[in-house]
C-alpha positions as CSV (number, residue, x, y, z in Angstrom):
1,M,99.4,25.0,24.2
2,P,96.9,24.6,27.0
3,N,94.6,21.6,26.5
4,N,91.8,19.6,28.2
5,I,93.3,16.1,27.9
6,G,93.9,15.7,31.7
7,I,90.4,16.9,32.5
8,M,88.8,14.5,29.9
9,R,91.0,11.7,31.0
10,E,90.1,12.1,34.7
11,A,86.4,12.5,33.8
12,R,86.6,9.0,32.3
13,A,88.4,7.7,35.3
14,L,91.4,6.8,33.2
15,T,94.9,6.8,34.5
16,L,97.8,7.9,32.3
17,E,98.5,4.2,31.5
18,G,94.9,3.5,30.7
19,L,94.7,6.3,28.1
20,A,98.1,5.4,26.8
21,K,96.9,1.8,26.2
22,L,93.7,3.0,24.4
23,V,95.8,5.4,22.2
24,G,98.6,2.9,21.6
25,T,101.5,4.9,23.2
26,T,103.3,5.2,26.6
27,N,102.0,7.0,29.8
28,Q,105.1,9.3,29.4
29,Q,103.9,10.3,26.0
30,I,100.5,11.2,27.3
31,S,101.9,13.1,30.2
32,N,104.1,15.1,27.7
33,L,100.9,15.8,25.6
34,E,98.9,16.8,28.7
35,T,101.5,19.2,30.0
36,G,102.4,20.7,26.7
37,R,105.9,19.3,26.5
38,R,104.9,17.5,23.3
39,R,103.1,19.3,20.5
40,L,99.6,18.2,19.7
41,T,99.2,17.3,16.1
42,V,96.0,16.6,14.2
43,D,96.9,12.9,14.4
44,W,97.3,13.1,18.2
45,L,94.0,15.0,18.5
46,R,92.1,12.5,16.5
47,R,93.6,9.5,18.4
48,L,92.9,11.1,21.8
49,G,89.5,12.3,20.8
50,T,88.6,8.7,19.8
51,A,90.0,7.2,23.0
52,L,88.3,9.9,25.2
53,K,85.0,9.7,23.2
54,C,84.9,13.4,22.4
55,H,85.4,15.6,19.4
56,P,89.1,16.4,19.0
57,W,88.4,20.2,19.2
58,T,87.2,19.7,22.7
59,L,90.7,18.8,23.7
60,V,92.0,22.2,22.7
61,S,89.0,24.6,22.7
62,D,89.1,27.6,24.9
63,G,86.8,29.9,23.1
64,D,83.7,28.2,21.7
65,L,83.1,26.2,24.9
66,P,82.2,27.8,28.2
67,G,85.5,26.4,29.6
68,P,86.8,22.9,30.1
69,M,84.1,20.4,30.9
70,Q,84.3,19.2,34.5
71,P,84.2,15.6,35.2
72,M,80.5,15.7,36.3
73,E,79.6,17.4,33.1
74,V,81.3,14.7,31.1
75,R,79.5,12.0,33.1
76,M,76.1,13.7,32.6
77,L,76.6,14.1,28.9
78,E,77.6,10.4,28.6
79,A,74.6,9.4,30.6
80,F,72.3,11.5,28.5
81,R,73.6,10.0,25.2
82,A,73.0,6.5,26.6
83,L,69.4,7.3,27.1
84,G,66.6,6.5,24.6
85,V,64.8,9.3,22.9
86,E,61.9,9.3,25.3
87,H,64.0,9.4,28.4
88,R,66.1,12.2,26.7
89,K,62.9,14.2,26.2
90,A,61.8,13.6,29.8
91,L,65.2,14.7,31.1
92,V,65.0,17.9,29.0
93,L,61.6,18.7,30.5
94,L,62.9,18.1,33.9
95,A,65.9,20.4,33.4
96,T,63.6,23.0,31.9
97,S,61.4,22.8,35.0
98,L,64.4,23.5,37.0
99,G,65.0,26.8,35.2
100,V,67.4,25.5,32.5
101,P,66.5,27.3,29.1
102,S,65.5,25.1,26.3
103,R,66.3,25.7,22.6
104,A,64.4,24.4,19.7
105,P,66.4,22.5,17.2
106,R,67.5,24.7,14.2
107,G,65.0,24.7,11.5
108,R,62.1,24.0,13.8
109,R,59.9,26.2,15.9
110,A,59.3,25.5,19.5
111,K,55.8,24.2,20.3
112,R,53.8,26.5,22.4
């Protein structure tokens, strides 16, 4: 089964050994999971998702996401999540001014 483990690992600047240490396994095991030589179980997805700081579904999704996240996208998301609320709002305003569409949160109407 194709997966995004390698992409997510590289986006976090982790080696096979680094990810293996976080997950509590060997670099060979991580390599086997990345290449599909080893089956990804729910347990593996949870462990890898925790270590890679992403939802486990991200590691195998190919339909609901617009494709695997590229390293720069992962870094941007991590940077955004590290910001305070006011800085997040400012960044969304900046992105909107650059032509990125903004969506109001569900259950709320956008201010006009």
